[in-house]
N, C-alpha and C positions, 0 to 999 in steps of 0.2 A: 812861507815860513813852514817850514815841519814840524808837526809838532807831538810827542813822546811820547807813547802812553806807556806807564808803569803795568808794571807785572799784574797788579792788583786788577787796573781796568781790561786788561787783556783779558785774566783770566774771567772778570766776572761778566761781559760781551762774551765769552766763551758758553759762558754756564745759563746765561739767560733766553729764554723762551720769548716768540710773538704770541700777545694773548690770544690771537682764536686758537692759540695751542691751549690754552685754559681749558677751552669745551672739554677736551678727550677728559681730563681729570672729572669733569664735573659727571660725563658719560658714564666714566670706570666707577663711581662715586656711585649711580643708578643703577646700574646694572648689575657689578661685582659686589655682594651684600657682605659677603665673611671678610670678618677685623683685617686676620694675618693675610688672606689674596688679595682681600683691597690693598691694603699697604703694598705691599710687595709690588701686583699689580699698578698701581700710581709711580711705583720707583722706577719699573722696569720704561712705563712709559715715558717719564721723565728723560729719562738716558737714552732711548731710540729717539726722542726732539733733536736732542741735545748732535747727539751723535748723526743720525740723518740730514740734520739742515744746517750744522756749524761747521760741522766738519766735514764728514765725505762727500756733500752736496748732493742730495737730491736733485731733481727737476721741481721749479715751481711757476707758478701760475705766473708770478713777477719775471722773473727769468725767461716764461717765453713772451713777454710783454717789451721788458727790454730789449730782448734778440728783434723782436715785430719795428720796433723803432729803430734797430741800427741794421734793419732791412740785413740779419745774419738765417739763417739753414736753421731751420730746429734741431735738425737730425749734423750730428756731429764726430761722425765715428773714429775715434786716437783710441787702438787698440794695437793691446800689446799683449800678443801669444808665447813668447819666449820666456822660460822656464826659469827663476831668476837671475833675469838678464845684469842684474844691480847687485848681483851676490846679496846678503843675511844683511841689508838694509837697515839703516834706519827707517825707511818709510814701512817695512817688510817687517821691523820689530814691533811699533806702533802703532800696527794694521792689526796683530797678535792679541794685541793688548787690549787696543778697542774692540775687541771681540768678547774677551772676561766675562764681562757681567751679563752679555745673554747667555752662557753657559750655563753661568751661578743663576741664574735669576728664573731662568724656567721653568730646572727639576721641582726649587722650591714653589712655585706656583701651581704644578702640576705637575700632579701624578705618571701622566704619563711621559713624562719630559723625566725620569729617572731611569730609562734606560739609552746607553748611549749613541745607538743607533736614531732614536727618533730625537736627541739633541741636536749630533753632527746634521743631520735635514735641515731643520731649522737653520744655524747658522752656515749651510751649505746656500738654504734658496732665499735668504735671508741679503748675506752674497750676492749671490745672482743677479737676482730684483735690482740691488743698489751697480751694478754693474754695468748692469742691461742698462739701467736710467739712463748711468755716463756717456750713454751714447746721446739723447740727445738733451747736454747742457756745451756749453765750448769750450770752455777751458778744464776740462774733465777727462781724465783717460780708464778705456777698459779693459784692468792689467785683469793675467791671468791667476799672477805671484799674486795680486790680494785677497783673488777667491779663495785660493793656498793658502793665505794669512789669517785669512777670518776665519777661517773654516777651524785651521788649526786652536785660533785662537778660544773659539765658543767651546771646541773640545779639552782646551786645560779650563776654561770658566768650570765643564764639568767634572774634571779629573777634582777641585777646590771644592765645588757642593761635595761629590763622596766623600776624600776628604773632612773635610769639617762635621760630616753626617759623619762617618765611625768618628770622629772623636766626639760627638753630639753637641758641638758649638751651635751647628743650626738644627731642628729639629723640622721633619719632614710630618706634614699633614697625614694623616689619617685619613680621614675621608678622603674619600677621587675627587679633586677639581678636575673639572671638564678639561682638557685638551683646547678646547676652543678658545681658552681667554689670552693663550700668548698671541697664535695667531690672530685672534680679535684685533691683541692692542697693537700689533705689526701692524697691521691694517688701519689702526685708526691712526698713527703717527704718521704712515703712506699718505694719507688720503689727505688730513690735517694740514702734515707738511707742505705740499701739494697748494695747499693755499694762504700760508704765510706769507 
């Protein structure tokens, strides 16, 4: 008998995070003391946890245990280096949308990312780490188009931030917040995501 999930069930399963990932929220609460920055840091962390674990699929300890039980190799390269092989597919467009929050949140958290180049490189770097990590998953593909779409999404998020700041919809913090915070949050999401 096949069980049909409702749209609500699918969405709830998508946005749910594993209990171990709550440790990251506690760590952020301890080390990021400023109110607005702390809240934005938790939002960035939650977004990364949902995106990395439930959508793009990073390697996890549970996956490696499963691969060991199935007697499968840890290294499973499925690489596509052909630009726009499927054209502007739905997957390409969705990958753009997936990274818009990164480009929007990083400049809100740290003034360092108010420069387009810095935001570009954090999006490119995170996307590259995801694509390299997918070499070590069984059913994922490392795809140049994902790298391009993710980086483009980060830049669109950055442009949305610039527009919102110009229209005074969002207020940037005049105090210099450490550039390390977004990097630390990404690292925290990746490490705790591995153990989820």
